[in-house]
TORRODREN-973529 format. One record per residue (C-alpha): residue number from 1; residue in three letters; chain; x, y, z. Coordinates in Angstrom, 3 decimals. Last residue first. Example, Ala and Ser with C-alpha at 12.3 -4.5 7.8 and 13.67 -1.06 7.14 Angstrom:
<nodes>
> pos code unit xx yy zz
> 2 SER A 13.670 -1.060 7.140 $
> 1 ALA A 12.300 -4.500 7.800 $
</nodes>
This chain:
<nodes>
> pos code unit xx yy zz
> 387 ARG A 16.179 52.267 -45.116 $
> 386 VAL A 17.889 52.490 -41.794 $
> 385 ALA A 21.422 53.679 -42.394 $
> 384 ARG A 23.869 51.145 -41.016 $
> 383 MET A 24.710 51.427 -37.320 $
> 382 ALA A 27.783 49.436 -36.428 $
> 381 ALA A 29.276 49.504 -39.908 $
> 380 ALA A 31.158 46.270 -40.405 $
> 379 GLY A 34.788 46.357 -39.373 $
> 378 PRO A 34.385 43.932 -36.519 $
> 377 GLN A 32.468 40.809 -37.615 $
> 376 CYS A 28.957 40.353 -36.289 $
> 375 ARG A 28.160 36.884 -37.652 $
> 374 ARG A 31.307 35.272 -36.288 $
> 373 ASN A 31.191 36.937 -32.878 $
> 372 ILE A 27.495 36.104 -32.569 $
> 371 GLU A 28.203 32.489 -33.587 $
> 370 ALA A 30.976 32.188 -31.008 $
> 369 ALA A 28.663 33.562 -28.311 $
> 368 ILE A 25.952 31.079 -29.332 $
> 367 GLY A 28.449 28.235 -29.083 $
> 366 ALA A 29.454 29.302 -25.578 $
> 365 PRO A 25.777 29.570 -24.595 $
> 364 PRO A 24.974 26.009 -25.747 $
> 363 LEU A 23.686 25.653 -29.325 $
> 362 VAL A 20.591 25.152 -31.464 $
> 361 ARG A 21.167 26.721 -34.895 $
> 360 ASP A 18.955 28.397 -37.477 $
> 359 ALA A 16.069 28.282 -35.026 $
> 358 LEU A 12.533 28.883 -36.306 $
> 357 GLY A 11.529 25.303 -37.064 $
> 356 ALA A 8.642 25.377 -34.595 $
> 355 ARG A 10.433 22.743 -32.534 $
> 354 ALA A 13.462 25.007 -32.082 $
> 353 VAL A 11.441 28.083 -31.096 $
> 352 PHE A 9.297 26.124 -28.645 $
> 351 GLY A 12.397 24.518 -27.140 $
> 350 PRO A 14.172 27.869 -26.780 $
> 349 MET A 11.303 29.224 -24.651 $
> 348 GLY A 10.664 26.016 -22.709 $
> 347 TRP A 13.938 24.175 -22.313 $
> 346 VAL A 14.150 24.889 -18.592 $
> 345 VAL A 17.554 25.035 -16.871 $
> 344 SER A 19.050 24.989 -20.351 $
> 343 SER A 22.486 23.466 -21.093 $
> 342 ALA A 21.231 20.074 -22.287 $
> 341 GLU A 18.213 21.529 -24.082 $
> 340 ASP A 20.172 23.701 -26.497 $
> 339 GLN A 19.960 27.486 -26.548 $
> 338 ALA A 18.300 28.949 -29.619 $
> 337 LEU A 19.750 31.069 -32.444 $
> 336 VAL A 17.540 33.067 -34.809 $
> 335 SER A 18.295 34.645 -38.202 $
> 334 GLY A 16.782 37.495 -40.197 $
> 333 GLY A 14.899 37.343 -43.485 $
> 332 ALA A 11.792 39.293 -42.466 $
> 331 ALA A 9.823 36.073 -41.923 $
> 330 ARG A 12.638 34.769 -39.710 $
> 329 ILE A 12.558 37.831 -37.451 $
> 328 ALA A 8.747 37.862 -37.268 $
> 327 GLU A 8.589 34.168 -36.428 $
> 326 SER A 11.191 34.779 -33.731 $
> 325 GLY A 8.890 37.405 -32.237 $
> 324 ARG A 6.073 34.870 -32.197 $
> 323 THR A 8.235 32.332 -30.367 $
> 322 GLY A 9.839 34.862 -28.021 $
> 321 ASP A 7.693 34.139 -24.969 $
> 320 GLN A 6.832 30.442 -25.030 $
> 319 GLY A 6.868 29.400 -21.376 $
> 318 MET A 9.739 28.789 -19.014 $
> 317 GLY A 13.263 29.936 -19.832 $
> 316 THR A 16.677 29.139 -21.287 $
> 315 LEU A 17.945 31.323 -24.136 $
> 314 ILE A 16.425 32.725 -27.320 $
> 313 VAL A 18.753 34.746 -29.565 $
> 312 GLY A 17.658 36.883 -32.510 $
> 311 LEU A 20.103 38.143 -35.140 $
> 310 VAL A 18.577 41.035 -37.061 $
> 309 ARG A 19.375 42.558 -40.471 $
> 308 GLY A 16.078 41.222 -41.835 $
> 307 GLY A 14.138 44.430 -41.267 $
> 306 TYR A 16.125 46.764 -39.024 $
> 305 VAL A 13.482 49.133 -37.616 $
> 304 GLN A 10.255 47.095 -37.806 $
> 303 VAL A 12.219 43.884 -37.198 $
> 302 VAL A 13.766 45.379 -34.045 $
> 301 SER A 10.275 46.327 -32.864 $
> 300 ARG A 8.792 42.875 -33.321 $
> 299 PHE A 11.664 41.306 -31.365 $
> 298 LEU A 11.190 43.728 -28.467 $
> 297 PRO A 7.427 43.182 -28.347 $
> 296 ASP A 7.939 39.368 -28.384 $
> 295 VAL A 10.510 39.239 -25.586 $
> 294 ALA A 8.342 40.474 -22.747 $
> 293 PRO A 9.074 42.988 -20.008 $
> 292 ARG A 6.432 42.546 -18.735 $
> 291 CYS A 5.329 38.916 -18.897 $
> 290 SER A 2.057 36.955 -18.889 $
> 289 ASN A 2.775 35.888 -22.497 $
> 288 GLU A 2.424 39.588 -23.248 $
> 287 PRO A 1.891 42.056 -20.429 $
> 286 PRO A -0.277 45.084 -21.207 $
> 285 SER A 1.534 48.190 -22.471 $
> 284 GLN A 3.831 49.710 -19.885 $
> 283 ASN A 6.272 51.387 -22.244 $
> 282 LEU A 9.987 51.945 -22.680 $
> 281 MET A 11.788 53.242 -25.767 $
> 280 THR A 15.382 52.709 -26.835 $
> 279 VAL A 16.751 54.780 -29.696 $
> 278 VAL A 17.790 54.240 -33.319 $
> 277 ALA A 19.548 57.099 -35.074 $
> 276 ASN A 19.267 58.514 -38.603 $
> 275 GLY A 16.082 60.409 -37.751 $
> 274 ARG A 14.537 58.730 -34.699 $
> 273 ARG A 13.898 55.037 -35.428 $
> 272 GLN A 12.410 53.085 -32.565 $
> 271 VAL A 13.513 50.279 -30.290 $
> 270 VAL A 11.340 48.421 -27.796 $
> 269 LEU A 11.664 47.567 -24.100 $
> 268 HIS A 8.510 46.557 -22.231 $
> 267 PHE A 8.509 47.836 -18.673 $
> 266 ASN A 7.781 46.045 -15.362 $
> 265 GLY A 11.468 45.228 -14.771 $
> 264 PRO A 13.931 47.222 -16.848 $
> 263 ALA A 14.916 45.902 -20.294 $
> 262 VAL A 18.676 45.380 -20.540 $
> 261 TYR A 20.637 47.373 -23.153 $
> 260 VAL A 23.960 45.755 -24.089 $
> 259 THR A 26.594 48.061 -25.572 $
> 258 GLY A 29.331 47.176 -28.092 $
> 257 ALA A 27.860 49.349 -30.816 $
> 256 GLU A 25.648 52.190 -29.669 $
> 255 LEU A 21.870 52.544 -29.554 $
> 254 VAL A 20.777 56.093 -28.809 $
> 253 GLU A 19.318 56.072 -25.301 $
> 252 GLY A 15.764 57.443 -24.995 $
> 251 GLY A 14.486 54.963 -22.431 $
> 250 ALA A 16.180 54.065 -19.154 $
> 249 ALA A 17.784 50.860 -20.394 $
> 248 GLU A 19.677 48.883 -17.756 $
> 247 ILE A 23.314 48.933 -18.758 $
> 246 VAL A 25.948 46.476 -20.009 $
> 245 ARG A 29.176 47.673 -21.651 $
> 244 LEU A 30.840 44.750 -23.427 $
> 243 LYS A 33.927 42.976 -22.117 $
> 242 ALA A 31.629 41.163 -19.691 $
> 241 GLN A 31.831 40.350 -15.973 $
> 240 ALA A 31.470 43.751 -14.288 $
> 239 ASN A 28.765 44.786 -16.746 $
> 238 LEU A 26.974 41.503 -16.040 $
> 237 ARG A 26.659 42.346 -12.347 $
> 236 GLU A 25.517 45.901 -13.041 $
> 235 ALA A 22.943 44.669 -15.552 $
> 234 LEU A 21.671 42.056 -13.075 $
> 233 LEU A 21.359 44.678 -10.342 $
> 232 ARG A 19.352 46.885 -12.679 $
> 231 THR A 17.137 43.948 -13.691 $
> 230 PHE A 16.550 42.983 -10.053 $
> 229 MET A 15.444 46.545 -9.296 $
> 228 PRO A 12.117 45.991 -11.064 $
> 227 PRO A 11.073 42.348 -11.529 $
> 226 MET A 12.783 39.844 -13.831 $
> 225 HIS A 12.088 38.177 -17.184 $
> 224 GLN A 15.329 38.960 -19.012 $
> 223 VAL A 14.869 41.025 -22.181 $
> 222 LEU A 17.985 42.096 -24.062 $
> 221 VAL A 19.056 44.566 -26.726 $
> 220 ILE A 22.559 44.123 -28.155 $
> 219 PRO A 24.312 46.839 -30.143 $
> 218 VAL A 26.492 46.225 -33.222 $
> 217 PRO A 30.212 46.427 -34.025 $
> 216 LEU A 31.288 44.016 -31.265 $
> 215 ASP A 34.580 45.509 -30.062 $
> 214 GLY A 34.285 43.927 -26.610 $
> 213 LYS A 34.146 40.454 -28.127 $
> 212 ILE A 31.424 38.145 -26.835 $
> 211 LEU A 32.649 35.421 -24.466 $
> 210 PRO A 31.881 37.491 -21.343 $
> 209 LEU A 28.252 37.750 -22.555 $
> 208 LEU A 27.395 34.045 -22.845 $
> 207 GLU A 28.396 32.447 -19.539 $
> 206 ALA A 27.043 35.192 -17.284 $
> 205 LEU A 24.028 35.363 -19.607 $
> 204 ALA A 23.295 31.674 -19.037 $
> 203 ASN A 23.782 32.158 -15.292 $
> 202 PRO A 21.400 35.106 -15.124 $
> 201 GLY A 18.907 33.413 -17.467 $
> 200 GLY A 18.096 30.204 -15.637 $
> 199 THR A 14.390 30.947 -15.936 $
> 198 SER A 13.881 33.782 -18.479 $
> 197 VAL A 15.709 34.795 -21.652 $
> 196 GLY A 15.268 36.877 -24.816 $
> 195 VAL A 18.142 38.385 -26.794 $
> 194 ALA A 18.157 40.810 -29.754 $
> 193 VAL A 21.401 41.287 -31.720 $
> 192 ILE A 21.554 44.292 -34.039 $
> 191 ASP A 22.959 45.280 -37.451 $
> 190 VAL A 23.598 41.801 -38.812 $
> 189 PRO A 24.452 41.446 -42.490 $
> 188 GLY A 22.966 38.530 -44.371 $
> 187 GLY A 22.988 34.931 -43.280 $
> 186 PRO A 23.398 31.819 -45.405 $
> 185 ARG A 21.377 29.335 -43.371 $
> 184 THR A 23.338 27.712 -40.572 $
> 183 THR A 23.537 23.986 -40.016 $
> 182 GLY A 22.765 21.523 -37.255 $
> 181 LEU A 19.143 22.521 -36.778 $
> 180 SER A 18.333 21.869 -40.419 $
> 179 PRO A 15.766 24.477 -41.363 $
> 178 LYS A 11.995 24.169 -40.895 $
> 177 ALA A 10.097 25.964 -43.624 $
> 176 PRO A 9.390 29.614 -42.962 $
> 175 PRO A 7.119 30.800 -40.161 $
> 174 ALA A 3.570 32.003 -40.913 $
> 173 VAL A 3.102 35.767 -41.160 $
> 172 VAL A 2.796 37.835 -37.982 $
> 171 PRO A -0.429 39.786 -37.316 $
> 170 ALA A -1.892 36.905 -35.260 $
> 169 ALA A -5.198 35.144 -35.928 $
> 168 ALA A -3.684 32.592 -38.304 $
> 167 ALA A -1.025 31.686 -35.758 $
> 166 THR A -3.558 30.641 -33.130 $
> 165 ALA A -3.535 26.933 -33.990 $
> 164 THR A 0.245 26.853 -34.291 $
> 163 VAL A 0.766 28.409 -30.863 $
> 162 VAL A -1.795 26.041 -29.344 $
> 161 ARG A -0.103 23.042 -30.966 $
> 160 LEU A 3.168 24.275 -29.452 $
> 159 ALA A 1.513 24.233 -26.036 $
> 158 ALA A 0.674 20.558 -26.446 $
> 157 ARG A 4.189 19.783 -27.650 $
> 156 ALA A 5.697 21.603 -24.693 $
> 155 ASP A 3.387 19.819 -22.259 $
> 154 ARG A 4.363 16.410 -23.625 $
> 153 LEU A 8.034 17.319 -23.513 $
> 152 ALA A 7.692 18.539 -19.930 $
> 151 ASN A 5.934 15.320 -18.916 $
> 150 SER A 8.609 13.200 -17.286 $
> 149 GLY A 12.088 14.642 -16.917 $
> 148 LYS A 10.944 18.230 -16.745 $
> 147 ARG A 8.305 17.327 -14.139 $
> 146 CYS A 10.067 18.699 -11.060 $
> 145 LEU A 11.271 21.984 -12.541 $
> 144 VAL A 8.078 22.590 -14.504 $
> 143 LYS A 5.763 21.743 -11.613 $
> 142 LEU A 7.571 23.776 -8.980 $
> 141 LYS A 7.891 26.709 -11.367 $
> 140 PRO A 4.170 26.704 -12.144 $
> 139 ILE A 3.396 26.579 -8.384 $
> 138 LEU A 5.579 29.514 -7.360 $
> 137 GLU A 4.413 32.458 -9.453 $
> 136 ASP A 0.634 32.152 -9.796 $
> 135 ARG A -0.056 30.416 -6.477 $
> 134 ILE A 2.331 32.682 -4.592 $
> 133 ARG A 0.668 35.746 -6.103 $
> 132 GLN A -2.759 34.291 -5.316 $
> 131 GLN A -1.738 33.763 -1.701 $
> 130 ALA A -0.708 37.410 -1.436 $
> 129 LEU A -4.012 38.452 -2.987 $
> 128 ALA A -5.939 36.384 -0.452 $
> 127 VAL A -3.824 37.697 2.420 $
> 126 SER A -4.768 41.218 1.480 $
> 125 GLY A -3.510 44.493 0.007 $
> 124 VAL A -0.589 43.485 -2.187 $
> 123 ASN A 1.969 45.422 -0.154 $
> 122 ALA A 4.517 42.616 -0.400 $
> 121 PRO A 4.387 39.212 -2.072 $
> 120 LYS A 7.704 37.405 -1.607 $
> 119 THR A 9.787 37.208 -4.752 $
> 118 VAL A 10.265 33.834 -6.419 $
> 117 TYR A 13.639 32.370 -7.406 $
> 116 ASP A 15.237 29.809 -9.688 $
> 115 THR A 17.617 26.837 -9.701 $
> 114 ALA A 19.987 27.970 -6.980 $
> 113 GLY A 23.560 27.003 -7.891 $
> 112 LEU A 25.909 29.535 -6.355 $
> 111 SER A 25.390 32.023 -9.218 $
> 110 LEU A 21.650 31.838 -8.601 $
> 109 ALA A 22.215 32.507 -4.902 $
> 108 GLU A 24.351 35.563 -5.681 $
> 107 LEU A 21.604 36.900 -7.923 $
> 106 THR A 19.095 36.319 -5.109 $
> 105 ALA A 21.310 37.961 -2.496 $
> 104 GLN A 21.692 41.088 -4.618 $
> 103 GLY A 17.945 41.203 -5.225 $
> 102 GLY A 17.086 40.720 -1.560 $
> 101 ARG A 19.432 43.514 -0.541 $
> 100 GLU A 17.991 45.757 -3.237 $
> 99 THR A 14.480 44.863 -2.134 $
> 98 LEU A 11.719 42.639 -3.492 $
> 97 THR A 12.192 40.066 -0.753 $
> 96 SER A 13.446 36.603 -1.621 $
> 95 PHE A 12.210 33.010 -1.766 $
> 94 MET A 14.961 31.019 -3.477 $
> 93 ILE A 13.821 27.990 -5.453 $
> 92 ILE A 16.037 24.918 -5.107 $
> 91 PRO A 15.951 21.924 -7.459 $
> 90 LEU A 18.066 19.034 -6.090 $
> 89 ARG A 20.845 18.383 -8.606 $
> 88 PRO A 23.972 18.960 -6.505 $
> 87 HIS A 22.513 17.334 -3.377 $
> 86 THR A 25.406 16.708 -0.955 $
> 85 LYS A 27.681 19.696 -1.489 $
> 84 ARG A 24.871 21.706 -3.104 $
> 83 ILE A 22.887 21.599 0.137 $
> 82 GLU A 25.753 23.196 2.048 $
> 81 ALA A 26.115 26.107 -0.375 $
> 80 LEU A 22.349 26.624 -0.388 $
> 79 ALA A 22.220 26.671 3.402 $
> 78 GLN A 24.850 29.404 3.545 $
> 77 LEU A 23.037 31.448 0.898 $
> 76 GLY A 19.659 30.934 2.584 $
> 75 ASP A 20.737 32.030 6.028 $
> 74 MET A 22.041 29.809 8.829 $
> 73 GLU A 21.508 30.871 12.442 $
> 72 PRO A 18.818 33.454 11.527 $
> 71 MET A 17.149 33.687 8.093 $
> 70 GLU A 17.334 35.975 5.034 $
> 69 VAL A 17.197 34.208 1.658 $
> 68 ASP A 14.231 31.894 2.216 $
> 67 LEU A 14.563 28.487 0.581 $
> 66 THR A 11.859 26.612 -1.307 $
> 65 VAL A 13.081 23.042 -1.717 $
> 64 ILE A 12.310 20.458 -4.432 $
> 63 ASP A 11.785 16.703 -4.762 $
> 62 PRO A 11.992 16.330 -0.994 $
> 61 ASN A 13.790 13.490 0.838 $
> 60 VAL A 11.864 13.793 4.139 $
> 59 GLN A 14.576 13.059 6.720 $
> 58 THR A 17.758 13.914 4.813 $
> 57 ILE A 16.249 17.190 3.646 $
> 56 LYS A 14.894 17.915 7.138 $
> 55 GLN A 18.382 18.135 8.633 $
> 54 LEU A 19.482 20.694 6.048 $
> 53 GLY A 16.298 22.684 6.663 $
> 52 ILE A 16.989 22.806 10.369 $
> 51 ARG A 20.307 24.497 9.624 $
> 50 GLY A 18.786 26.744 7.001 $
> 49 ASN A 16.160 28.238 9.273 $
> 48 ALA A 12.543 27.841 10.398 $
> 47 ALA A 11.906 24.500 8.670 $
> 46 THR A 8.891 22.942 6.975 $
> 45 GLY A 8.119 19.418 5.818 $
> 44 VAL A 6.526 17.089 3.288 $
> 43 VAL A 4.351 19.643 1.518 $
> 42 GLU A 2.674 17.478 -1.137 $
> 41 ILE A 1.863 18.855 -4.588 $
> 40 GLU A -0.193 17.555 -7.529 $
> 39 PRO A -3.535 18.016 -5.751 $
> 38 ASP A -2.888 21.746 -5.200 $
> 37 ALA A -4.451 23.004 -1.972 $
> 36 ALA A -1.382 21.902 0.000 $
> 35 LEU A 0.757 24.345 -1.971 $
> 34 VAL A -1.313 27.389 -1.049 $
> 33 ASP A -1.621 26.384 2.607 $
> 32 THR A 2.108 25.562 2.810 $
> 31 VAL A 3.071 28.954 1.381 $
> 30 MET A 0.824 30.970 3.667 $
> 29 LYS A 1.773 29.016 6.790 $
> 28 ARG A 5.492 29.287 6.080 $
> 27 VAL A 5.090 32.993 5.325 $
> 26 VAL A 3.277 33.669 8.594 $
> 25 VAL A 5.729 31.625 10.660 $
> 24 SER A 8.586 33.616 9.153 $
> 23 ASP A 11.984 31.877 9.305 $
> 22 ASP A 11.492 30.165 5.947 $
> 21 VAL A 12.316 26.687 4.605 $
> 20 VAL A 9.488 24.897 2.771 $
> 19 LEU A 10.216 21.279 1.734 $
> 18 VAL A 8.188 20.158 -1.282 $
> 17 LYS A 7.310 16.647 -2.481 $
> 16 ILE A 5.745 16.703 -5.960 $
> 15 ARG A 2.907 14.176 -6.097 $
> 14 PRO A 3.630 10.997 -7.990 $
> 13 LEU A 2.254 11.067 -11.560 $
> 12 GLY A -1.149 9.718 -12.560 $
> 11 GLY A -2.666 13.051 -13.599 $
> 10 PRO A -4.909 13.087 -10.506 $
> 9 SER A -1.725 13.171 -8.383 $
> 8 GLY A -0.164 9.969 -7.147 $
> 7 LYS A 0.027 8.681 -3.620 $
> 6 GLU A 3.556 8.424 -2.284 $
> 5 THR A 3.147 11.072 0.459 $
> 4 PRO A 0.040 9.322 1.772 $
> 3 SER A 1.864 5.957 1.916 $
> 2 MET A 1.254 3.482 -0.882 $
> 1 MET A 0.000 0.000 0.000 $
</nodes>
């Protein structure tokens, strides 16, 4: 007979076993109540600090851990480092505050091996709204990270059918015929590189950007799904690591070669022609693919300005943001690179692009960097006249 924690979910799969580590009694109660209400999830334990959490891992053998950043005795960063010594592949989601200190700690945690993060709901008005935020942000990540070896491919294919079915209603033309994923189509000149990334992005970008030459003759525009403040901290961190200049876009900057412009949290980043220059623009139009910033608006805008002289890059991430934008790039004659499954934390965004036949090449971050360097050769005009 199966024990209660071994019983399967309604979908036939074992329930996801979660250990919740947080020093706040209120937060622990809120998180466990939300998770316990989902039939696919089982909360197998809670802990008030990292030290207790380490002991509980050996006792309850969770599938995934939610780990608070700031705790007494042993904080989240210390606990994370210890967990990784004995459980290098155990998914860990950091639970951080939406503050500068929380953002810095979260980025540090990701660099130390945390799988992803969720920000604690603050100033949302009621317990019900706070619970809804946790439900919307935490549960999908738990399911994707714990089911990636079992039903992620099935879910991706199902979602891809939805994308295909809705293509006729969208303003973007149908994608071109599927290319060979191991070869590169003859590419024209590249005047801009546009990057989209989500879950696992900070580490993928930390691997990719330092390998791109500092004299890159084109600008890079980048959307990383992150909240306000986190995007600024990410840009500062990447700027210290890369040969390129990396800044958070403020809106109105003239695009310059060798500079990476990161979309700020809660704003869509687009580019727009202004005379002979191209400038960044920010807006708070409705979220797309449940995201703001989103990749698709950025990709559409670079096509409107640069036509086919665009190299799109889709890195690791949940969901399908960037698929429609990649369609637009390919339809205009541009090229798209996608991160490979083996190096992705979640092969959602790049997986959709690859399976839709929109990726010219599917590569790890180092390979993508080499391809960017090859396609954007120094000596080409950084900002060709926009015709």
